[in-house]
Residue frames as a rotation matrix with the C-alpha (Angstrom) as fourth column:
MET 1
0.641 -0.767 -0.012 -103.07
0.094 0.094 -0.991 -50.86
0.761 0.634 0.133 -238.21
TYR 2
0.901 -0.410 0.143 -100.01
-0.215 -0.134 0.967 -51.43
-0.378 -0.902 -0.209 -236.03
TRP 3
0.306 -0.890 -0.337 -96.24
-0.792 -0.042 -0.609 -51.70
0.528 0.454 -0.718 -236.23
ASN 4
0.452 -0.171 -0.876 -94.15
0.183 0.978 -0.097 -54.68
0.873 -0.116 0.473 -235.17
ASN 5
-0.699 -0.680 0.221 -92.94
-0.065 -0.247 -0.967 -52.83
0.713 -0.690 0.129 -232.05
ILE 6
0.067 0.804 0.590 -96.30
-0.931 -0.162 0.326 -53.58
0.358 -0.572 0.738 -230.38
ASP 7
-0.728 -0.288 0.622 -96.25
-0.575 0.751 -0.324 -56.44
-0.374 -0.594 -0.712 -227.90
PRO 8
-0.749 0.435 -0.499 -98.06
-0.226 0.541 0.810 -59.39
0.623 0.720 -0.307 -229.53
ARG 9
-0.735 0.506 -0.451 -100.05
0.672 0.457 -0.583 -59.89
-0.089 -0.731 -0.676 -226.33
ILE 10
-0.545 0.547 -0.636 -101.84
-0.222 -0.825 -0.519 -56.60
-0.809 -0.141 0.571 -227.04
VAL 11
-0.631 0.275 -0.725 -102.69
-0.754 0.000 0.657 -57.72
0.181 0.961 0.208 -230.56
GLN 12
-0.764 0.305 -0.568 -104.01
0.236 0.952 0.194 -61.03
0.600 0.014 -0.800 -229.26
ALA 13
-0.721 0.490 -0.490 -105.95
0.531 -0.063 -0.845 -59.46
-0.445 -0.870 -0.215 -226.40
GLN 14
-0.582 0.524 -0.622 -107.69
-0.601 -0.792 -0.105 -56.95
-0.548 0.313 0.776 -228.66
ALA 15
-0.618 0.322 -0.717 -108.72
-0.551 0.474 0.687 -59.73
0.561 0.820 -0.115 -231.05
ALA 16
-0.796 0.287 -0.533 -110.02
0.498 0.811 -0.307 -61.80
0.344 -0.510 -0.789 -228.15
VAL 17
-0.682 0.566 -0.464 -112.19
0.127 -0.533 -0.837 -58.96
-0.720 -0.629 0.292 -226.82
PHE 18
-0.476 0.517 -0.712 -113.74
-0.862 -0.434 0.261 -58.29
-0.174 0.738 0.652 -230.23
ALA 19
-0.656 0.214 -0.724 -114.38
-0.183 0.885 0.428 -62.03
0.732 0.413 -0.541 -230.60
HIS 20
-0.876 0.320 -0.361 -115.94
0.457 0.315 -0.832 -62.09
-0.153 -0.893 -0.423 -227.12
PHE 21
-0.386 0.745 -0.544 -118.45
-0.238 -0.650 -0.721 -59.46
-0.891 -0.149 0.428 -228.26
ASP 22
0.014 0.338 0.941 -118.91
0.753 0.616 -0.232 -61.27
-0.658 0.712 -0.246 -231.60
LEU 23
0.750 0.120 -0.650 -117.57
-0.211 -0.888 -0.408 -58.27
-0.627 0.443 -0.641 -233.51
PRO 24
0.725 -0.521 0.450 -115.51
0.679 0.431 -0.595 -58.58
0.116 0.737 0.666 -236.71
LEU 25
0.717 -0.583 -0.382 -112.03
-0.287 -0.746 0.601 -57.07
-0.635 -0.322 -0.702 -236.65
GLU 26
0.792 -0.563 0.236 -109.22
0.493 0.361 -0.792 -56.82
0.360 0.743 0.563 -239.18
GLN 27
0.695 -0.661 -0.284 -105.77
-0.051 -0.439 0.897 -56.22
-0.718 -0.609 -0.339 -237.69
VAL 28
0.884 -0.354 0.304 -103.16
0.348 0.065 -0.935 -55.06
0.311 0.933 0.181 -240.22
GLU 29
0.370 -0.842 -0.393 -99.42
0.485 -0.186 0.854 -54.82
-0.792 -0.507 0.340 -239.60
GLN 30
0.778 -0.162 0.608 -97.91
0.494 -0.441 -0.750 -51.99
0.390 0.883 -0.263 -241.66
THR 31
0.444 -0.679 -0.585 -94.56
0.676 -0.175 0.716 -51.40
-0.588 -0.713 0.382 -239.97
GLY 32
-0.615 -0.787 -0.051 -93.02
0.621 -0.523 0.583 -48.11
-0.486 0.327 0.811 -241.06
LYS 33
-0.425 0.535 0.730 -96.15
0.652 -0.378 0.657 -46.71
0.628 0.755 -0.188 -242.71
ALA 34
-0.974 0.126 0.185 -97.56
-0.208 -0.821 -0.531 -43.46
0.085 -0.556 0.827 -241.37
HIS 35
-0.621 0.782 0.055 -100.97
0.434 0.401 -0.807 -43.84
-0.653 -0.477 -0.588 -239.75
GLY 36
0.051 0.685 -0.727 -102.61
-0.315 -0.680 -0.663 -41.15
-0.948 0.263 0.181 -241.86
ASP 37
-0.500 -0.291 -0.816 -101.21
-0.859 0.041 0.511 -42.50
-0.115 0.956 -0.271 -245.14
TRP 38
-0.988 0.155 0.020 -102.60
0.156 0.987 0.035 -45.95
-0.014 0.038 -0.999 -244.35
MET 39
-0.309 0.929 -0.202 -106.01
0.354 -0.085 -0.932 -44.46
-0.883 -0.359 -0.303 -243.53
ASN 40
-0.112 0.209 -0.972 -106.01
-0.756 -0.652 -0.053 -42.60
-0.645 0.729 0.231 -246.85
GLU 41
-0.823 -0.275 -0.496 -105.34
-0.543 0.637 0.548 -45.88
0.165 0.721 -0.673 -248.66
VAL 42
-0.819 0.568 0.083 -108.14
0.454 0.729 -0.512 -47.65
-0.352 -0.382 -0.855 -246.79
MET 43
-0.074 0.842 -0.535 -110.66
0.002 -0.536 -0.844 -44.93
-0.997 -0.063 0.038 -247.57
ALA 44
-0.306 -0.100 -0.947 -109.68
-0.876 -0.361 0.321 -44.75
-0.374 0.927 0.023 -251.22
ALA 45
-0.910 -0.128 -0.393 -110.15
-0.296 0.865 0.404 -48.52
0.289 0.484 -0.826 -251.61
LEU 46
-0.723 0.676 0.143 -113.42
0.133 0.339 -0.931 -48.65
-0.678 -0.655 -0.335 -249.67
PRO 47
-0.539 0.626 0.564 -116.57
0.795 0.156 0.587 -49.22
0.279 0.764 -0.581 -251.78
ASP 48
-0.758 0.189 0.625 -118.73
-0.083 -0.977 0.194 -46.11
0.647 0.095 0.756 -252.07
ASP 49
0.263 0.953 0.148 -121.58
-0.389 -0.036 0.920 -47.61
0.883 -0.299 0.362 -250.03
GLU 50
0.181 -0.283 -0.942 -119.41
0.673 0.734 -0.091 -48.81
0.717 -0.618 0.323 -247.14
ILE 51
0.791 -0.021 0.611 -118.67
-0.450 -0.697 0.558 -47.52
0.415 -0.717 -0.561 -243.63
VAL 52
0.070 -0.836 -0.544 -115.34
0.328 0.534 -0.779 -47.99
0.942 -0.124 0.311 -241.89
LEU 53
0.976 0.085 0.198 -114.46
-0.162 -0.316 0.935 -48.01
0.142 -0.945 -0.295 -238.20
PHE 54
0.089 -0.994 -0.055 -110.80
-0.096 0.047 -0.994 -47.29
0.991 0.094 -0.091 -237.45
VAL 55
0.977 0.173 0.128 -109.64
-0.150 0.118 0.982 -48.62
0.155 -0.978 0.141 -234.07
ASP 56
0.117 -0.978 0.171 -106.16
-0.915 -0.174 -0.365 -48.32
0.387 -0.114 -0.915 -232.57
ILE 57
-0.094 -0.239 -0.966 -104.51
-0.088 0.969 -0.231 -51.62
0.992 0.063 -0.112 -231.67
ASP 58
-0.856 -0.252 -0.452 -104.63
0.410 0.203 -0.889 -50.70
0.316 -0.946 -0.070 -227.96
CYS 59
-0.643 0.747 0.168 -108.30
-0.763 -0.606 -0.227 -49.71
-0.068 -0.274 0.959 -227.96
ILE 60
-0.880 0.397 -0.262 -111.12
0.340 0.910 0.238 -52.11
0.333 0.120 -0.935 -227.05
PRO 61
-0.129 0.905 0.406 -114.87
-0.450 -0.418 0.789 -51.83
0.884 -0.081 0.461 -226.49
THR 62
-0.951 -0.089 0.297 -116.10
-0.309 0.337 -0.889 -52.44
-0.021 -0.937 -0.348 -222.95
ARG 63
-0.133 0.918 0.373 -119.57
-0.018 0.374 -0.927 -53.14
-0.991 -0.130 -0.033 -224.34
LYS 64
-0.425 -0.027 0.905 -120.72
0.801 0.454 0.390 -54.32
-0.421 0.891 -0.171 -227.76
ALA 65
0.595 0.798 0.099 -123.01
0.762 -0.520 -0.385 -51.32
-0.256 0.304 -0.918 -228.23
ALA 66
0.205 -0.594 -0.778 -119.98
-0.022 -0.797 0.603 -49.02
-0.979 -0.107 -0.177 -228.42
VAL 67
-0.831 -0.531 0.166 -119.32
0.097 0.155 0.983 -50.41
-0.548 0.833 -0.077 -231.88
THR 68
-0.356 0.764 0.538 -122.90
0.934 0.312 0.176 -50.84
-0.034 0.565 -0.824 -233.10
GLU 69
0.553 0.558 -0.619 -123.77
0.578 -0.792 -0.197 -47.29
-0.600 -0.250 -0.760 -232.04
ALA 70
-0.296 -0.747 -0.595 -120.78
-0.099 -0.596 0.797 -45.96
-0.950 0.295 0.102 -233.97
PHE 71
-0.894 -0.022 0.448 -122.03
0.417 0.328 0.848 -47.55
-0.166 0.944 -0.284 -237.18
LEU 72
0.100 0.994 0.041 -125.57
0.984 -0.093 -0.150 -46.31
-0.145 0.056 -0.988 -236.60
ALA 73
0.361 -0.041 -0.931 -124.24
0.190 -0.975 0.117 -42.76
-0.913 -0.219 -0.345 -236.27
ALA 74
-0.663 -0.710 -0.240 -122.11
-0.128 -0.208 0.970 -43.06
-0.738 0.673 0.047 -239.40
GLU 75
-0.558 0.549 0.622 -125.10
0.821 0.474 0.318 -44.39
-0.121 0.688 -0.715 -241.35
LYS 76
0.540 0.798 -0.267 -126.82
0.775 -0.596 -0.211 -41.09
-0.328 -0.093 -0.940 -240.54
GLY 77
0.562 -0.374 0.738 -123.93
0.476 -0.584 -0.658 -39.10
0.677 0.721 -0.150 -241.99
VAL 78
0.952 -0.204 0.229 -122.16
-0.306 -0.563 0.768 -38.36
-0.028 -0.801 -0.598 -238.70
LEU 79
0.038 -0.975 -0.220 -118.39
-0.196 0.209 -0.958 -38.28
0.980 0.079 -0.183 -238.19
TYR 80
0.857 0.449 0.254 -118.24
-0.371 0.194 0.908 -40.29
0.359 -0.872 0.333 -234.98
GLY 81
0.219 -0.775 -0.593 -115.48
0.405 0.625 -0.667 -41.21
0.888 -0.094 0.451 -232.52
VAL 82
0.431 -0.138 -0.892 -113.55
0.898 -0.030 0.439 -40.43
-0.087 -0.990 0.111 -229.37
ALA 83
0.961 -0.046 0.272 -112.50
-0.023 -0.996 -0.090 -36.93
0.275 0.080 -0.958 -228.42
GLN 84
0.339 -0.913 -0.228 -108.83
0.913 0.262 0.312 -36.06
-0.225 -0.314 0.922 -228.35
VAL 85
0.969 -0.168 -0.180 -106.51
-0.195 -0.970 -0.143 -33.04
-0.151 0.174 -0.973 -228.40
ALA 86
0.439 -0.892 0.111 -103.06
0.784 0.320 -0.532 -32.92
0.439 0.320 0.839 -229.98
ASN 87
0.860 -0.017 -0.511 -101.54
0.360 -0.688 0.630 -30.75
-0.362 -0.726 -0.585 -227.25
HIS 88
-0.137 -0.987 -0.084 -98.22
0.483 -0.141 0.864 -30.54
-0.865 0.077 0.496 -229.15
LYS 89
-0.675 -0.058 0.736 -99.98
0.728 -0.215 0.651 -29.04
0.120 0.975 0.188 -232.20
ASP 90
-0.492 0.609 0.622 -103.22
-0.270 -0.786 0.556 -27.30
0.828 0.106 0.551 -231.21
ARG 91
-0.953 -0.007 -0.302 -104.17
0.268 0.440 -0.857 -27.55
0.139 -0.898 -0.418 -227.55
ASP 92
-0.654 0.742 -0.143 -107.56
-0.481 -0.555 -0.679 -25.89
-0.583 -0.376 0.720 -228.08
HIS 93
-0.172 0.602 -0.780 -108.98
-0.952 0.103 0.289 -28.05
0.254 0.792 0.555 -230.89
ILE 94
-0.327 0.193 0.925 -110.90
-0.414 0.851 -0.324 -31.14
-0.850 -0.489 -0.198 -229.82
TYR 95
-0.213 0.169 -0.962 -111.22
-0.969 0.087 0.230 -33.57
0.123 0.982 0.145 -232.71
VAL 96
0.850 0.480 0.219 -112.43
-0.482 0.875 -0.047 -37.07
-0.214 -0.066 0.975 -233.55
SER 97
-0.106 -0.987 0.120 -109.40
-0.886 0.148 0.439 -39.28
-0.451 -0.060 -0.890 -233.09
PRO 98
0.194 0.104 -0.975 -108.63
-0.731 0.678 -0.073 -42.33
0.654 0.728 0.208 -235.23
VAL 99
-0.834 -0.277 0.478 -108.16
-0.545 0.556 -0.628 -44.12
-0.092 -0.784 -0.614 -231.92
PHE 100
-0.533 0.767 0.357 -111.83
0.652 0.642 -0.403 -44.90
-0.538 0.018 -0.843 -232.61
MET 101
-0.546 0.270 -0.793 -113.30
-0.504 -0.862 0.054 -43.16
-0.669 0.429 0.607 -235.65
CYS 102
-0.398 0.521 0.755 -116.30
0.671 0.726 -0.148 -44.21
-0.625 0.448 -0.638 -237.73
LEU 103
-0.172 0.375 -0.911 -117.44
-0.510 -0.825 -0.243 -42.60
-0.843 0.423 0.333 -240.98
SER 104
0.559 0.467 0.685 -118.93
0.359 0.609 -0.708 -43.48
-0.748 0.641 0.172 -244.33
LYS 105
-0.506 -0.703 0.500 -117.16
0.738 -0.052 0.673 -43.33
-0.447 0.709 0.545 -247.67
ARG 106
0.169 0.675 0.718 -120.09
0.906 -0.393 0.157 -41.27
0.388 0.624 -0.678 -248.96
VAL 107
0.932 0.188 -0.311 -119.61
0.323 -0.819 0.474 -38.51
-0.166 -0.543 -0.823 -246.38
TRP 108
0.097 -0.979 -0.178 -115.84
0.385 -0.128 0.914 -38.55
-0.918 -0.157 0.364 -246.85
ARG 109
-0.446 -0.190 0.875 -116.32
0.893 -0.036 0.448 -38.07
-0.053 0.981 0.186 -250.60
GLN 110
0.551 0.751 0.365 -118.86
0.744 -0.640 0.194 -35.29
0.379 0.165 -0.911 -250.02
MET 111
0.785 -0.327 -0.527 -116.26
0.212 -0.657 0.723 -33.48
-0.583 -0.679 -0.447 -247.90
GLY 112
0.774 -0.509 -0.377 -113.83
-0.610 -0.437 -0.661 -33.63
0.172 0.741 -0.649 -250.81
SER 113
0.777 -0.440 -0.450 -111.88
0.399 0.897 -0.188 -36.69
0.486 -0.034 0.873 -249.59
PRO 114
0.665 -0.543 0.513 -109.84
-0.679 -0.726 0.110 -34.81
0.313 -0.421 -0.851 -246.96
SER 115
0.030 -0.786 -0.618 -106.49
-0.156 0.607 -0.779 -36.34
0.987 0.120 -0.105 -246.05
PHE 116
0.951 0.219 -0.218 -105.88
0.140 0.323 0.936 -38.15
0.276 -0.921 0.277 -242.79
ARG 117
0.182 -0.981 -0.067 -102.15
0.699 0.177 -0.693 -37.38
0.692 0.079 0.718 -243.01
GLU 118
0.449 -0.151 -0.881 -100.47
0.783 -0.409 0.469 -35.62
-0.431 -0.900 -0.066 -240.10
THR 119
0.383 -0.319 0.867 -99.41
0.514 -0.706 -0.487 -32.00
0.767 0.632 -0.107 -240.73
ASP 120
-0.689 -0.704 0.173 -97.74
0.300 -0.494 -0.816 -29.20
0.660 -0.511 0.552 -238.78
ILE 121
-0.676 0.495 0.546 -101.10
-0.700 -0.663 -0.265 -28.16
0.231 -0.561 0.795 -237.33
SER 122
0.430 0.903 0.024 -103.03
-0.888 0.418 0.190 -31.44
0.162 -0.103 0.981 -237.36
ASP 123
-0.461 -0.453 0.763 -102.45
-0.580 0.805 0.127 -34.88
-0.672 -0.384 -0.633 -235.88
ALA 124
-0.989 0.101 -0.111 -103.40
-0.017 0.656 0.754 -37.94
0.149 0.748 -0.647 -237.92
GLY 125
-0.407 0.912 -0.056 -107.12
0.874 0.407 0.267 -37.68
0.266 0.060 -0.962 -238.66
GLN 126
-0.344 0.274 -0.898 -107.51
0.589 -0.682 -0.434 -34.20
-0.731 -0.678 0.074 -237.18
HIS 127
-0.920 -0.042 -0.391 -107.77
-0.247 -0.711 0.658 -32.44
-0.305 0.702 0.644 -240.55
VAL 128
-0.703 0.709 -0.062 -110.84
0.416 0.480 0.773 -34.56
0.577 0.517 -0.632 -241.36
THR 129
-0.080 0.665 -0.743 -112.59
0.974 -0.107 -0.201 -33.19
-0.213 -0.739 -0.639 -238.28
ARG 130
-0.582 -0.188 -0.791 -111.63
0.152 -0.981 0.122 -29.61
-0.799 -0.050 0.600 -239.23
VAL 131
-0.968 0.221 -0.121 -113.14
-0.161 -0.169 0.972 -30.07
0.195 0.960 0.199 -242.70
ALA 132
-0.418 0.858 -0.300 -116.31
0.777 0.509 0.371 -31.65
0.470 -0.078 -0.879 -241.28
GLN 133
-0.126 0.343 -0.931 -116.76
0.796 -0.525 -0.301 -28.73
-0.592 -0.779 -0.207 -238.87
GLU 134
-0.773 -0.224 -0.593 -116.15
-0.109 -0.875 0.472 -26.17
-0.624 0.430 0.652 -241.61
GLN 135
-0.887 0.398 -0.233 -118.67
-0.211 0.099 0.973 -27.83
0.410 0.912 -0.004 -243.92
GLY 136
-0.254 0.843 0.474 -121.37
-0.966 -0.242 -0.089 -28.42
0.040 -0.481 0.876 -241.32
VAL 137
-0.101 0.159 -0.982 -121.05
-0.200 0.964 0.177 -32.21
0.975 0.214 -0.066 -241.30
PRO 138
0.785 0.445 0.430 -122.43
-0.492 0.026 0.870 -33.54
0.376 -0.895 0.240 -237.98
VAL 139
-0.297 -0.910 -0.289 -119.64
-0.258 0.368 -0.894 -34.48
0.920 -0.191 -0.344 -235.56
GLN 140
0.791 0.553 0.263 -120.26
-0.433 0.201 0.879 -36.60
0.433 -0.809 0.398 -232.48
MET 141
-0.242 -0.965 -0.105 -117.56
-0.432 0.204 -0.878 -37.34
0.869 -0.167 -0.466 -229.91
SER 142
0.707 0.307 -0.637 -117.39
0.375 0.602 0.705 -39.78
0.600 -0.737 0.310 -227.04
MET 143
0.402 -0.524 0.751 -115.78
-0.614 -0.763 -0.204 -37.99
0.680 -0.379 -0.628 -224.08
PRO 144
-0.522 -0.650 -0.552 -113.33
0.083 0.606 -0.791 -39.41
0.849 -0.459 -0.263 -221.52
THR 145
0.647 0.747 0.153 -114.89
-0.149 -0.073 0.986 -40.36
0.748 -0.661 0.064 -218.20
GLY 146
0.780 -0.454 0.430 -111.65
-0.485 -0.004 0.875 -41.18
-0.395 -0.891 -0.223 -216.36
CYS 147
0.546 -0.667 -0.507 -108.20
-0.323 0.391 -0.862 -42.66
0.773 0.634 -0.002 -216.72
LEU 148
0.684 -0.379 -0.624 -105.60
0.678 0.646 0.351 -44.62
0.270 -0.663 0.699 -214.76
LYS 149
-0.171 -0.772 -0.612 -103.08
0.785 -0.482 0.389 -41.78
-0.595 -0.414 0.689 -215.04
GLN 150
0.858 0.488 -0.157 -103.88
0.333 -0.763 -0.554 -38.23
-0.390 0.424 -0.817 -216.12
VAL 151
-0.165 -0.954 0.249 -101.39
0.837 -0.002 0.547 -36.99
-0.521 0.299 0.799 -218.72
TRP 152
-0.864 -0.170 0.473 -103.00
0.464 -0.633 0.620 -34.55
0.194 0.755 0.626 -221.18
ASN 153
-0.550 0.703 -0.451 -105.59
-0.149 -0.614 -0.775 -31.78
-0.822 -0.358 0.443 -221.13
LEU 154
-0.360 0.557 0.748 -108.67
0.928 0.294 0.228 -32.10
-0.093 0.777 -0.623 -223.32
ALA 155
-0.232 0.134 0.963 -108.65
0.309 -0.929 0.204 -28.39
0.922 0.345 0.174 -224.11
ASP 156
-0.795 -0.033 0.606 -110.55
-0.488 -0.559 -0.670 -26.75
0.361 -0.828 0.428 -221.22
VAL 157
0.203 0.979 -0.004 -113.21
-0.836 0.175 0.520 -29.44
0.509 -0.102 0.854 -220.76
GLY 158
0.944 0.142 0.299 -111.33
-0.290 0.788 0.543 -32.29
-0.158 -0.599 0.785 -219.10
SER 159
-0.068 -0.997 -0.032 -108.32
-0.966 0.058 0.252 -34.56
-0.249 0.048 -0.967 -219.33
TYR 160
0.952 0.253 -0.173 -107.24
-0.288 0.931 -0.224 -38.00
0.104 0.264 0.959 -220.45
GLY 161
0.085 -0.979 0.183 -104.17
-0.991 -0.064 0.114 -40.19
-0.100 -0.191 -0.976 -220.24
ILE 162
-0.808 -0.448 -0.383 -102.87
-0.484 0.875 -0.002 -43.72
0.336 0.184 -0.924 -219.73
GLY 163
-0.829 0.520 -0.206 -105.78
0.554 0.812 -0.182 -46.15
0.073 -0.265 -0.962 -219.62
THR 164
-0.843 0.522 -0.127 -108.63
-0.498 -0.849 -0.177 -43.83
-0.200 -0.086 0.976 -220.62
PHE 165
-0.562 0.777 0.283 -112.28
0.712 0.629 -0.313 -44.88
-0.421 0.025 -0.907 -220.35
TYR 166
-0.963 0.270 0.002 -114.86
-0.215 -0.771 0.599 -43.24
0.163 0.577 0.800 -222.64
GLN 167
-0.517 0.824 0.232 -118.55
-0.647 -0.199 -0.736 -42.63
-0.560 -0.531 0.636 -222.07
SER 168
0.184 0.626 -0.758 -119.66
-0.962 0.274 -0.007 -44.76
0.203 0.730 0.653 -225.03
GLY 169
0.826 0.071 0.560 -117.98
-0.299 0.896 0.328 -47.85
-0.478 -0.438 0.761 -223.56
LEU 170
0.744 -0.661 -0.099 -114.36
0.098 0.255 -0.962 -47.89
0.661 0.706 0.255 -224.72
PHE 171
0.773 -0.626 -0.105 -110.93
0.081 -0.066 0.994 -48.32
-0.629 -0.777 -0.001 -223.16
HIS 172
0.799 -0.586 0.136 -107.75
0.083 -0.116 -0.990 -46.95
0.596 0.802 -0.044 -224.76
LEU 173
0.568 -0.630 -0.530 -104.37
0.818 0.360 0.449 -47.67
-0.092 -0.688 0.720 -223.26
PHE 174
0.906 -0.405 0.121 -102.16
-0.336 -0.864 -0.375 -45.00
0.256 0.299 -0.919 -224.94
GLN 175
0.116 -0.982 0.150 -98.36
-0.984 -0.135 -0.120 -45.42
0.138 -0.134 -0.981 -225.02
ALA 176
0.911 0.378 0.167 -98.75
-0.395 0.915 0.082 -49.14
-0.121 -0.141 0.983 -225.61
ARG 177
0.507 -0.790 -0.345 -95.08
-0.028 0.385 -0.923 -49.52
0.862 0.477 0.173 -226.53
LYS 178
-0.298 -0.594 0.747 -94.10
-0.807 -0.261 -0.530 -48.88
0.510 -0.761 -0.401 -222.89
ARG 179
-0.481 0.043 -0.875 -93.97
0.076 0.997 0.007 -52.28
0.873 -0.063 -0.483 -221.22
ARG 180
-0.987 0.077 -0.144 -95.09
0.143 -0.028 -0.989 -50.97
-0.080 -0.997 0.016 -217.83
ASN 181
-0.503 0.847 -0.171 -98.48
-0.808 -0.531 -0.254 -50.08
-0.306 0.011 0.952 -219.32
ILE 182
-0.583 0.244 -0.775 -99.18
-0.528 0.612 0.589 -53.41
0.618 0.752 -0.227 -221.02
ARG 183
-0.928 0.175 -0.328 -100.36
0.339 0.762 -0.552 -55.27
0.153 -0.624 -0.766 -217.92
TRP 184
-0.628 0.724 -0.287 -103.27
-0.168 -0.486 -0.857 -52.85
-0.760 -0.490 0.427 -217.50
PHE 185
-0.269 0.506 -0.820 -104.54
-0.962 -0.100 0.254 -53.41
0.047 0.857 0.513 -221.03
LEU 186
-0.656 -0.046 -0.753 -104.27
-0.201 0.973 0.116 -57.17
0.727 0.228 -0.647 -220.57
GLU 187
-0.932 0.317 -0.177 -106.12
0.272 0.287 -0.918 -57.00
-0.241 -0.904 -0.354 -217.25
VAL 188
-0.376 0.833 -0.406 -109.03
-0.643 -0.550 -0.533 -54.97
-0.667 0.061 0.743 -218.65
ALA 189
-0.277 0.225 -0.934 -109.23
-0.865 0.364 0.344 -57.32
0.417 0.904 0.094 -221.64
SER 190
-0.865 -0.108 -0.491 -109.21
0.059 0.948 -0.312 -60.35
0.499 -0.298 -0.814 -219.35
GLN 191
-0.791 0.606 -0.085 -111.99
0.010 -0.127 -0.992 -58.97
-0.611 -0.786 0.095 -217.16
LEU 192
-0.218 0.721 -0.657 -114.15
-0.913 -0.388 -0.123 -58.26
-0.344 0.574 0.743 -220.20
GLN 193
-0.410 0.005 -0.912 -113.69
-0.602 0.750 0.274 -61.76
0.685 0.661 -0.305 -221.57
ALA 194
-0.924 0.036 -0.382 -114.57
0.291 0.715 -0.636 -63.21
0.250 -0.698 -0.671 -218.17
GLY 195
-0.056 0.977 0.205 -117.79
0.501 -0.150 0.852 -61.21
0.864 0.151 -0.481 -218.12
GLU 196
-0.248 -0.100 -0.964 -116.72
0.957 -0.177 -0.228 -59.25
-0.148 -0.979 0.140 -215.03
ARG 197
0.824 0.529 0.201 -118.00
0.541 -0.841 -0.005 -55.75
0.166 0.113 -0.980 -214.32
LEU 198
-0.150 -0.920 0.361 -115.25
0.685 -0.360 -0.633 -53.22
0.713 0.153 0.685 -214.84
ASP 199
0.760 0.272 -0.590 -114.49
0.629 -0.540 0.559 -50.91
-0.167 -0.796 -0.582 -211.92
PRO 200
0.432 -0.626 0.650 -112.45
0.432 -0.489 -0.758 -48.00
0.792 0.608 0.059 -213.36
MET 201
0.610 -0.197 0.768 -111.98
-0.626 -0.714 0.314 -46.34
0.486 -0.672 -0.559 -209.97
ARG 202
0.845 -0.310 0.436 -110.60
-0.134 0.667 0.733 -49.53
-0.517 -0.678 0.522 -208.44
LEU 203
0.597 -0.646 0.476 -108.21
0.796 0.403 -0.451 -49.93
0.100 0.648 0.755 -211.39
HIS 204
0.515 -0.365 0.775 -107.15
-0.019 -0.909 -0.416 -46.29
0.857 0.200 -0.475 -210.99
LYS 205
0.737 -0.213 0.642 -106.34
-0.676 -0.215 0.705 -46.80
-0.012 -0.953 -0.302 -207.30
ARG 206
0.773 -0.469 0.428 -104.39
0.329 0.872 0.362 -49.99
-0.543 -0.139 0.828 -208.04
TYR 207
0.570 -0.567 0.594 -102.43
0.625 -0.170 -0.762 -48.21
0.533 0.806 0.258 -210.77
ARG 208
0.563 -0.332 0.757 -101.43
-0.460 -0.887 -0.047 -45.44
0.687 -0.322 -0.652 -208.38
ARG 209
0.766 -0.285 0.577 -100.32
-0.468 0.369 0.803 -47.92
-0.441 -0.885 0.149 -205.72
TRP 210
0.803 -0.445 0.397 -98.36
0.572 0.762 -0.304 -49.89
-0.167 0.471 0.866 -208.32
PHE 211
0.230 -0.725 0.649 -96.25
0.604 -0.416 -0.680 -46.85
0.763 0.549 0.342 -209.21
GLY 212
-0.250 -0.370 -0.895 -96.10
0.966 -0.157 -0.205 -45.43
-0.065 -0.916 0.397 -205.69
LEU 213
-0.532 0.083 0.843 -98.07
0.380 -0.866 0.325 -42.32
0.757 0.494 0.429 -206.58
PHE 214
0.647 0.749 -0.146 -99.90
0.459 -0.229 0.858 -42.00
0.609 -0.622 -0.492 -203.27
């Protein structure tokens, strides 16, 4: 789901990367709708035997297995996705972010259909992780391995930021509405479609030179 303030090149590039890996993708514009409310609607409408993978509009796989492995985990009853911390709400709680979150309708129902809505203490999707942890539902998180620009702490275990790479084979831009960041998403997407090997460290160094951070 995305709003109409996202550059259409990002929407097109994400679709092209998923097509390159022969992965189905449904992109839905819901301008003005809260992320968590939309996720609640999707889960409520999902057939009981289905699994859903939520992916932010500025998140792409860097290998096909990143998606197939997510579904395999969810089939086993795992809440699966990338690790994130809402530092403005709870800087110590690492949760599965809807940047890339995979779970089954069955497990969601078993947990009591917890809401994805943002609250005073939880970012969108964070409450679902809290409930899973409280109820003993298996939770598996893909951790950041590096980023173009460090911005936020991942509790006391690491950091993430603009252009974050994840161990399972994912790239998430973050702050996609800022035009200065868009070129990096488009470049990673272009390299993937061309079959080139990504070099995160080289991209990181180029990013720093671009903004005069050395």
